[in-house]
N, C-alpha and C positions, 0 to 999 in steps of 0.2 A: 505492500501501497503507499508504504511513505514515500516508493522510487515511478512513481505512478499519479503521488500530488510532487515532485519533481518536475516529472517529463513536462505537464500542466504549465508546473509556473518557467520553464521552457520557455514552452510554444505562448504561452504570453510579453515573456517580453518578445519573442516575436513578432510579434501582434502588434506590438508598443512601437519597435524600430520599424515598421512595414506604414506605421498610420504614421510615426517623427519623419519617414521618407519622401511623403508626397509634401508634404509643407519648406521644404528646405529650398533656396535660394539657387543654391549651386548644384551641376549638375557631379562636381564629384560627391555632397556632401550626399545629395540622393543615394549615389550608386552605393559609399558608403555603409547607411545604414538598410537598404536592400539587400546587400551582405550579408550588413549582423543578423537581419533580419533571414536567410535562406540560413548562416546557420547554425542559427538555435534552432530556426526547423527542421534543420535535419537531424542537428542534436538530440531533439526530441522520439523524429523519430524512433533512432538508435533503441534510447530509452525506454522503449514502447515493445521492443523487438523488433517492431516493421524494420525488417534489412534489405527491404528491396526499398524500397522506400528511400530507408537514411543515405544508400550507396548509390542511387539516381540520384538523391538532391546534393547529393555531394558533386556529383557530376554537374548538376546546377550551382552549385557554386562558385567553381571552376570560371561557368560557362559566363554568367556574370562576368565575373572580374576581366575576361576578356572581351567580353559587349561589349563591355565603357570603356574599353579601350581603342574602340572601331575608328577613333578620327586615328590613330596610327600606321601609319602599313605592314603590317606586320599579321594586325588582330581583322584587318575592315576585312581578309578574306576572305574568300566565299566557301574556302575547303572548311574553315572551322564549324559550318550548321554542318555540314555530312561527318566532321571531323566529332562533335558531339551528337548526334541524330544517331552513328552507330556507337559508339561507348552507352549511351543510356541503353538502345539495345541491347545491344552488348551482355549487357551490367544487369540487365532486368534477366531476362533469362538463365544469367548464371545466379544468379541468388534469388532467383525463383521458392516463392516461401508457397503458395499458393493458387487460386486461382484469380482470388483479385492485387496481384503484383501484376496482371494485367495491365491496369487505374494509375500509377505512380509512373510505368512508360510511355504510354498512352499523352496521358496529363505532359508528362514532361518532352516528349517529340513535340507534340502544341505547342506548349509555351517557345519552344526552340525555334520555333517558325514562326511564330509570330512576332519574337523580339525579334530576331533579324529583318523582319519586314520596315517598309519605311515610313508610310501613310499610319497616324494613329485607328485612322480608322479600322485596317484589316488589320490591326494591332489588338484591338479589341473587341474585331467579331471573331477572332480563333481567339483568344483569351478568353472568351464568355466560354467554349469545351471546353480549356483545360480545367477548371474549377470544381465544374461537379466530377469528375476524377478522380481529383487531392478531397473531395470533401467527405465519397464517398468510404476510402482507404485509411481516411485519418479517424472515421465513425470507425469503422470496421474492428482498426487497431487501439484505440485507444486515446487515439491523440485530438483531443477536445478541442484543444485550441486550435490547433491547425485546424482541424473543423470554423472554423470560428472564425478562424482564419481570414480560409475561400467562402464561407461565405460576402461578409463584408466585399472582399476583392468582386465579388463578382457582381452586390449589389451596386459601387463607383464602378464597375463595367458598362450597367445598364444605365446607368442617369450618365457617365460620357458617352452614349451612343444616342441616349434622348437629343442628349445637352446638343450632342456639335451633329451626330448624325441624322437625327432622326431633323427638328427643328430648324436645323439649316442648314438641313441638307439642298433646297434651291439656292438661297444662298451666298456658301462658296463653297468651293471645286476645289482648294491647298492642296487637306488633308487623305 
């Protein structure tokens, strides 16, 4: 029981870092808080015994580090997209625990594709399908605060879609 409470506390720190990240003015700090949130959710998954999700989230952390450097030539190569997708699929297969293990594979591959996109509208559209994968996986494996984070993220994505993709659709097509 104490490890479960600690795991939920780690997830709560992840939620706070995730929410704080979107309130930063500088991209550098957005990415720092996003990476910290990612590390917390990765740790939480290992703490609750969700090995497939934890391992895939470890790759997602590295992906976030690389993608945060996409203004540099070495990090802007499309090879990275395929490296991370292949690594996530291979890791998911190698750490397969049960039928639910497919969810973090699908969610992380979609997230990787979304984060590679340039248009925010496309990022939001693809990311909307990421949340349910991780939400269900987190609930099944007892990472409840991770599931709360996914619910908050999906809510934020839907709000963004309404604000920018539906309401402003006819006005500005630059996104």
